[in-house]
C-alpha positions, 0 to 999 in steps of 0.5 A: 282853468282849462290847461290845468284841468287836462294836465291833471287829467293826465296825470290821473291816467298815468297813476291809473296806469291807461296810457292807451286814453295819453297816447289818444289825447296825444295824437289829436292835439299832435294833429289839432298843432299841425292844423293851425300851422297850415291855417295860418301859413295859408292865410300868410301865403294870401296875405303876400300874395295880395301884398307883394306888389305893395311890400316890394314897392316900399322895399323898393322905396327904403332901399333907395332912400338909402 
């Protein structure tokens, strides 16, 4: 539901000619997406670092089985 409201608000801003507000919201969204990607990258790096030896062992067992 929030997505629909957001679209309606953006269309209203465009219709009213207030592009500056629209640009600010898009900039905020870009920064939010970037922060989410950084958080995901940090989590993935942490998991791979902690489980790297075990993952390597599993791949070696699979390789030897082939």
